[in-house]
N, C-alpha and C positions, 0 to 999 in steps of 0.2 A: 627492660630488655624484652626483646620478642622471643617468644618460645619457639624452638625448633620443632617441626612436626616429627614426633617420635611414634613409631608403630607400637601399639600395645601387643601383648603376647597373643591374643586371638587373631590379630591381623597377621602376625608372623606365622602362626600355626596354619592359617588358611593359605598363605603363599607357599609354605613348605608342602602342603598337601597338593596344591596345583602343580608344583614342580615335580613331585613324585608320580602324579598321574601323567604328566608329560614324558617323564622317564619310562613309564611302562609303554606308552604309546610309541616312543621312539625305539624301545627294545623290540617291540612287535614288528615295526617297519624294517629294522635292521635284520631280524630273522627272516622276513620275507625276501629281502634283497639277498641275503646269504643263500637261500634256496634257489633263487633264480640264477645266481652266478654259478652255483654248483651244476645246475642243469646246462648252463651255457658252456662251461668249461668241459663237461662230459661230451657235448655235441662237437666242440672244436677237436677234442682228442679223437673222436670217432672219425671226423673228417680227415684228420691228418694220417690216421691209419689207412683210411681208404685211399688217400693220394699216394701214400708209400707203396701200397699193394698195387695200385695201377701202374706206378712208375716201375716197380719190379717186374710186372708182367710185360711192360713195354720194352724194358731193357733186355729181357730174355728173348722176346719176339723179334726185336730189330737188331741187326748187327751194329757194333760200335761204329760211330761216325769218325771219319778221318780227322785228325787234329790239324787245324789250320795254322799257318805261320803267324797269324795276327795275334796269337795268344801271348807272345813275347811282349808286344807293345802294351797289352792290357796289364800284364804283370808289372812292367816298368811303371806304368801310370799308377798302379796301386802302391808300389813301393814309394814313389814320390809323394803321393797323398798321405801315406802312412808316416813318412818322415816329417811332415808338417803337423802331425798330431791330430788328424782328422777322425780317427777311430778311437772310441772310448778304451777298448781292450789293448790298444797298441798295435794290433795286428789287423790287416785288412781282411774282409771276407773273402772266402774262396770263390774264384770265378770259374764257371764251367766253360770249357772251350766252345767256340761257336761252331754250329753244325754247318756244313757246306750244303749247298743246294744239289740234289741228286742230278746227275748229268742228263737223265731222261727228261727232266723238266726244263732244262736250258735249251732254248731253240738253237739248232745248228744252223750256221749261215750257209745257205746254198751257194754253189758256184755261180759267179757273176757271168752272164753271157757277154759276148762280144758287142752285141748291140747295146746292152746296158752300159758297158765300158765306154762305148762311143758317145752315147748320150751324156754320160758324166764327164767325159773329157771335154765336150763342147761347152760346158758350163764354167762359170767362174768358180774358184775353189770353195768359196763360202757357200754357194748354192749347192754344189756337189756334196759337200760335207753335210748340209742340212738334209739332203734327200737320203744320204746313207744313214743318218740318225733316225729319220722318219721310218725308213725301211726296217731298221732294227726294232723300233718301237712298235711297229705293227706286226712283228713276229714273222717278217719276210712273207707275209701274205699278199702284199701289194708289189707289183713290179716297179721298176725304176720309172718306166713310161707312165704308169698311172700316177705315181707320185709327182712326176714332172708336170703332167696335166693339171693336177690339183693345185700345184704350186703356181702355175701360170694363171689359172682361174682366179685364185686369191691374190695373185700378184698385181691385179689391176689397181688396187688401192695403195700400192707401194709408192706411186709418184706423189700422192697426197701425203703419205707418211714422211717422205724425204723432204717435202716442202715445209712441213711442220716440225721438222726435227728439233730445231733450236728453240721452239716456243714452248712455253709452259703448257700443261695440260688443260688449265682453265681457260686459256686464250685461243686454243686451236679451233674451237667451234664458232667463235665470235667474229671472225673475219671472212 
């Protein structure tokens, strides 16, 4: 019969000594990690305290924002998600109401002149609507006449676009 390699007591003692040395090294690394985590947690707590103080100052300085009507739909959505068991605690997190844009930042639509109305009336409804949208997007800085001129300048390529309308994009340049 073949003998099985059996460790003698000196080999076992050496292996135990190596493991204890590894334990000491592991213990020192865990101590260092614990110190770093303690410093990190303290920094996080300080940051949270600073954020709370900043928010408290902002709440005192600014008047409360009006509550929008859209908060009911958010609450309904949260209820439906909570009913499906999406939250671990069983209750959805609290949602803060959406703040509305102050009226001073929303551009007021200036009165449309008779000339602009006449220009828009002479166009097809699709083009007139496009000009109205472009006018809103430019913050009413451009007149209807300017936008119509821009549209006519860029409209030269529309005949090519209508000719290629049914073709795939990769075939349009080949013919």
